[in-house]
C-alpha positions in Angstrom: -5.5 -43.1 22.9 -4.6 -39.7 21.7 -7.4 -37.4 20.8 -7.2 -34.9 17.8 -9.2 -31.7 17.4 -9.7 -29.9 14.2 -8.8 -26.2 14.9 -9.9 -25.0 11.5 -8.0 -22.2 9.8 -5.4 -21.0 12.3 -3.4 -18.6 10.1 -4.4 -15.6 8.0 -5.0 -16.1 4.3 -4.6 -13.3 1.7 -7.9 -13.5 -0.2 -7.4 -10.6 -2.6 -10.0 -7.9 -3.5 -13.4 -8.3 -1.8 -16.1 -9.9 -3.9 -19.8 -10.2 -2.7 -20.1 -13.5 -4.5 -17.2 -15.2 -2.7 -17.5 -17.0 0.6 -14.8 -16.0 3.1 -13.5 -18.0 6.0 -12.5 -16.7 9.4 -9.0 -15.1 9.1 -9.2 -14.3 5.4 -7.8 -10.9 4.6 -9.4 -8.8 1.8 -8.8 -5.4 0.3 -11.7 -3.1 -0.1 -11.7 0.6 -1.2 -8.0 0.9 -0.4 -8.1 -0.6 3.1 -7.7 -4.2 4.3 -10.0 -6.2 6.5 -9.8 -9.6 8.4 -12.9 -11.9 8.4 -13.9 -12.6 12.0 -16.2 -15.5 10.9 -17.2 -17.3 7.7 -19.2 -14.8 5.7 -20.8 -14.3 2.3 -22.1 -11.1 0.7 -21.3 -8.9 3.8 -19.3 -5.8 3.1 -15.9 -5.6 5.0 -17.1 -2.4 6.6 -19.7 -4.4 8.7 -17.9 -4.8 12.0 -19.9 -7.9 13.2 -18.1 -9.9 10.4 -14.9 -8.0 9.7 -12.1 -6.2 11.5 -10.2 -3.3 9.9 -6.6 -4.4 9.4 -5.1 -1.3 7.8 -6.9 1.8 6.5 -6.3 3.7 3.3 -4.0 6.7 3.9 -3.8 10.1 2.3 -1.6 10.5 -0.7 1.8 11.7 0.6 4.2 14.2 -0.8 6.3 13.2 -3.8 10.0 13.5 -3.0 11.7 12.0 -6.0 13.5 13.6 -8.9 15.6 12.3 -11.8 18.5 14.1 -13.5 19.5 14.3 -17.1 22.9 15.4 -18.3 23.4 17.2 -21.6 26.8 16.2 -23.1 26.7 19.1 -25.6 26.2 21.8 -23.0 27.5 20.1 -19.8 24.3 21.0 -18.1 22.3 18.9 -15.6 18.5 19.1 -15.7 16.2 18.0 -12.8 13.0 16.2 -13.9 10.2 16.1 -11.4 6.5 15.1 -11.5 3.9 17.9 -11.3 3.2 17.2 -7.6 6.9 17.2 -6.6 7.3 18.9 -3.1 10.9 17.9 -2.4 14.1 20.0 -2.2 15.6 21.8 -5.2 19.1 21.3 -6.3 22.0 23.5 -7.4 25.3 22.6 -9.1 28.2 24.7 -8.0 31.8 24.0 -9.0 30.9 20.4 -9.9 29.2 19.8 -6.5 25.5 19.0 -6.4 23.7 20.7 -3.4 20.2 19.9 -2.1 18.4 23.1 -1.1 15.8 22.5 1.6 
């Protein structure tokens, strides 16, 4: 006769933002302070930074440079304006003879 064995949870489960009041099962993934953690065993009210119960999956990174810009065209003057956020650190642009150049 064939024997069956319950392996429990065998795949990772996205469990959302960490909550101290929720019981997590082994292989649950939570987000906490911008990083994600995997539960190594069933746990309740143990911060994800406690390495006996959790493994860091991905850590929060530094804010990177902003490299996007949008352009607006003024029909009345035939001018193109570049609109950027305050923290823009990308290339500037020039329009010469109808050709838009990126200046890096």
